[in-house]
C-alpha positions as CSV (number, residue, x, y, z in Angstrom):
1,M,91.0,299.2,207.2
2,T,89.1,302.0,208.9
3,T,88.1,301.7,212.6
4,G,85.3,303.5,214.3
5,T,83.7,303.8,217.7
6,R,80.2,303.0,218.8
7,I,78.6,303.1,222.2
8,L,76.5,300.2,223.4
9,K,75.4,300.2,227.1
10,L,78.5,302.2,228.1
11,I,80.6,299.8,226.0
12,T,83.0,301.3,223.5
13,V,83.5,299.3,220.3
14,R,86.1,299.4,217.6
15,R,85.4,297.2,214.6
16,Y,86.4,295.9,211.2
17,R,84.4,297.3,208.2
18,V,82.1,294.4,207.4
19,P,79.1,294.0,205.0
20,A,75.7,294.7,206.5
21,L,74.6,291.1,205.6
22,T,77.5,289.7,207.8
23,V,76.4,291.8,210.7
24,L,72.7,290.7,210.2
25,L,73.7,287.0,210.1
26,A,75.9,287.6,213.2
27,V,72.9,288.9,215.1
28,V,70.8,285.9,214.1
29,W,73.7,283.5,215.2
30,A,74.2,285.4,218.4
31,H,70.5,285.0,219.5
32,S,70.8,281.2,219.1
33,Q,74.1,281.1,221.1
34,A,73.6,283.6,223.8
35,A,72.2,281.3,226.5
36,A,75.3,279.0,226.3
37,S,78.0,281.6,225.8
38,G,78.8,283.3,229.1
39,P,78.0,286.8,230.3
40,W,77.7,288.4,226.8
41,D,74.3,289.4,225.5
42,S,73.2,288.6,221.9
43,T,74.2,292.0,220.6
44,E,77.7,291.8,222.1
45,L,78.2,288.3,220.6
46,A,77.1,289.5,217.2
47,L,79.5,292.4,217.3
48,M,82.4,290.1,218.3
49,K,81.5,287.6,215.6
50,S,81.9,290.4,213.1
51,G,85.4,291.1,214.4
52,E,84.7,293.9,216.8
53,V,86.5,294.5,220.1
54,I,84.4,295.7,223.1
55,V,85.6,297.4,226.3
56,E,83.6,298.2,229.4
57,I,84.6,300.4,232.3
58,L,84.3,298.7,235.7
59,Y,84.2,299.8,239.4
60,K,83.3,303.3,238.6
61,G,83.2,304.5,242.2
62,Q,86.7,303.1,243.1
63,P,90.1,304.9,242.9
64,G,92.2,304.4,239.7
65,G,90.6,302.7,236.8
66,A,89.4,299.2,235.8
67,A,88.1,297.8,232.5
68,R,87.2,294.6,230.8
69,V,87.9,294.0,227.1
70,S,86.7,291.1,225.0
71,A,87.1,289.9,221.4
72,M,86.5,286.7,219.4
73,F,89.6,284.7,218.4
74,S,89.6,281.9,215.8
75,G,90.6,278.5,217.1
76,N,90.6,277.3,220.7
77,G,92.4,280.4,222.0
78,E,95.6,278.5,223.0
79,A,97.7,280.8,220.7
80,L,97.0,283.6,223.2
81,W,99.4,282.0,225.8
82,D,102.2,282.1,223.3
83,V,101.9,285.9,223.0
84,I,101.2,287.3,226.4
85,G,104.0,287.2,228.9
86,D,106.6,287.2,226.1
87,C,108.6,290.4,226.3
88,R,109.2,290.3,222.5
89,Y,105.5,290.6,221.9
90,E,104.7,292.8,225.0
91,L,106.9,295.5,223.6
92,I,104.6,295.5,220.6
93,Y,101.1,295.3,222.1
94,V,101.5,297.3,225.3
95,N,101.3,301.1,224.7
96,G,104.3,303.0,225.9
97,L,106.2,300.0,227.1
98,Q,109.9,300.9,227.0
99,E,111.5,298.1,228.9
100,C,110.3,294.5,229.6
101,E,112.4,292.0,231.6
102,V,111.5,288.5,232.8
103,L,113.0,288.3,236.2
104,Q,111.9,284.7,237.0
105,S,110.2,282.0,234.9
106,G,108.6,278.7,235.7
107,N,106.1,276.3,234.3
108,S,103.1,278.2,235.4
109,N,104.4,281.4,237.0
110,M,106.6,284.3,236.1
111,I,107.9,287.6,237.5
112,I,108.1,290.4,235.0
113,R,109.3,294.0,235.2
114,H,107.8,296.7,233.1
115,R,108.9,300.3,232.4
116,V,106.1,302.3,230.8
117,R,105.9,305.9,229.5
118,N,102.9,306.6,227.3
119,S,102.3,310.3,227.7
120,W,104.3,313.5,228.2
121,Y,102.1,314.5,231.2
122,A,102.4,311.3,233.2
123,P,105.4,310.0,235.1
124,T,107.3,306.9,233.9
125,L,105.9,303.8,235.6
126,D,108.5,301.2,236.7
127,F,107.1,298.1,238.4
128,S,107.3,294.3,238.7
129,F,104.4,291.8,238.9
130,T,103.7,288.1,239.1
131,A,102.0,286.4,236.2
132,D,100.5,283.0,236.8
133,R,98.3,280.3,235.2
134,T,95.6,279.1,237.6
135,A,94.2,275.6,237.9
136,D,91.1,276.7,236.0
137,G,93.2,277.9,233.0
138,K,93.1,281.7,233.7
139,G,96.1,284.0,233.5
140,V,96.3,286.3,236.5
141,A,98.8,289.1,237.3
142,R,99.4,291.0,240.6
143,L,101.7,293.8,241.6
144,L,104.9,293.0,243.5
145,D,106.6,296.4,243.7
146,G,107.2,299.7,242.0
147,N,105.5,303.0,241.6
148,L,102.0,301.7,241.2
149,K,99.6,301.4,244.2
150,L,97.5,298.6,242.7
151,L,97.7,296.3,239.7
152,E,95.4,293.4,239.1
153,S,94.7,291.8,235.8
154,S,93.4,288.6,234.3
155,W,93.2,286.8,230.9
156,E,90.5,284.2,230.2
157,V,89.6,282.0,227.2
158,T,86.0,280.8,226.7
159,P,85.7,278.3,223.8
160,L,82.8,278.4,221.4
161,E,82.6,275.1,219.6
162,G,81.3,274.5,216.1
163,V,79.5,277.8,215.5
164,G,81.2,278.9,212.3
165,T,82.4,282.1,213.8
166,L,84.6,284.8,212.5
167,I,83.6,284.2,208.9
168,E,86.1,281.3,208.1
169,S,86.8,279.4,211.3
170,E,84.7,276.5,212.5
171,R,85.9,276.9,216.0
172,A,86.3,280.1,217.9
173,S,86.9,281.5,221.4
174,I,86.2,284.7,223.3
175,V,89.3,286.1,225.0
176,T,88.6,288.5,227.9
177,H,91.2,290.7,229.5
178,E,90.3,292.5,232.7
179,I,92.6,295.0,234.4
180,R,92.5,297.3,237.4
181,V,95.2,299.8,238.0
182,Q,95.9,302.7,240.4
183,P,99.2,304.7,240.3
184,K,100.8,306.1,243.4
185,F,100.9,309.6,242.0
186,L,97.7,311.7,241.9
187,A,95.8,311.2,238.8
188,P,92.1,311.9,238.1
189,R,89.9,308.8,237.5
190,W,88.6,310.2,234.2
191,L,92.1,310.3,232.8
192,I,92.9,306.8,233.8
193,R,89.6,305.5,232.3
194,R,90.1,307.5,229.1
195,S,93.5,305.8,228.7
196,L,92.0,302.4,229.2
197,L,89.2,303.1,226.7
198,R,91.8,304.3,224.2
199,D,94.4,301.6,224.6
200,L,92.8,298.4,225.5
201,P,90.8,297.7,222.3
202,D,93.9,298.3,220.1
203,M,95.9,296.1,222.5
204,L,93.6,293.1,222.3
205,A,93.2,293.5,218.5
206,C,97.0,293.5,218.3
207,V,97.3,290.4,220.5
208,R,94.8,288.6,218.2
209,G,96.8,289.6,215.1
210,L,100.1,288.5,216.7
211,A,98.5,285.2,217.6
212,N,97.3,284.8,214.0
213,A,93.8,284.3,215.4
214,S,91.9,286.9,213.4
215,A,89.2,285.8,210.8
216,G,91.7,285.5,207.9
217,Q,94.9,286.9,206.6
218,P,93.5,290.4,205.7
219,E,92.1,290.7,209.3
220,V,95.4,289.5,210.8
221,L,97.1,292.4,208.9
222,A,94.4,294.8,210.0
223,D,94.7,293.8,213.6
224,R,98.5,294.1,213.5
225,Q,98.2,297.6,212.1
226,R,96.6,298.5,215.4
227,C,99.6,297.5,217.5
228,P,101.1,300.5,219.3
229,G,104.6,299.1,219.2
230,D,107.0,298.5,216.4
231,I,105.8,295.2,214.8
232,S,108.8,295.2,212.4
233,T,111.0,293.9,215.3
234,L,109.4,290.5,214.8
235,S,111.4,290.1,211.5
236,K,114.8,291.1,213.1
């Protein structure tokens, strides 16, 4: 598989290589679904239907960096919750994650520690955060301590019923991950945003592959090839 990047209203897109007819049909489908499918416009829905991952930079005037990334998953999206928050998977889909430890675990809340080093020019980040499932089904995380000044993130699943999405699946969902981060050390906003634009699309594609929620087996393998961590650890 080859991946590319295209810009759409300041949205960076990485995608599967798909036939032009598939994209055309996706656009037609998206126009019929846009009114009932949340904050995405018809073009964004069409791109996600064809397997693409989109990411948008948020809060441009604020310190640090913030972004929202979205992709279409086959099924109802419940497989997402079996992947995120599991250190075995996080070491695969989080770029630069060296250590992951669950400090406390409950039915709907966890405390997790991360140690991250993803570039030679940035300090190692060592921090802990809460990860909770809210009453409305979202997953939210907030910083507890460590050498970050701010960390807020969320995961949300929006079901799309009976639309024949992602080529094979009769049911699909859009998974959205939003994150805002600010380190304690001095770092230019453009550098943090560049890292988000670089890392988040591959991360979400990797999560989709790990959840076996891509369009089919070839797409699952393609998504897993985008994982920044060592996926071979799953077989050990």
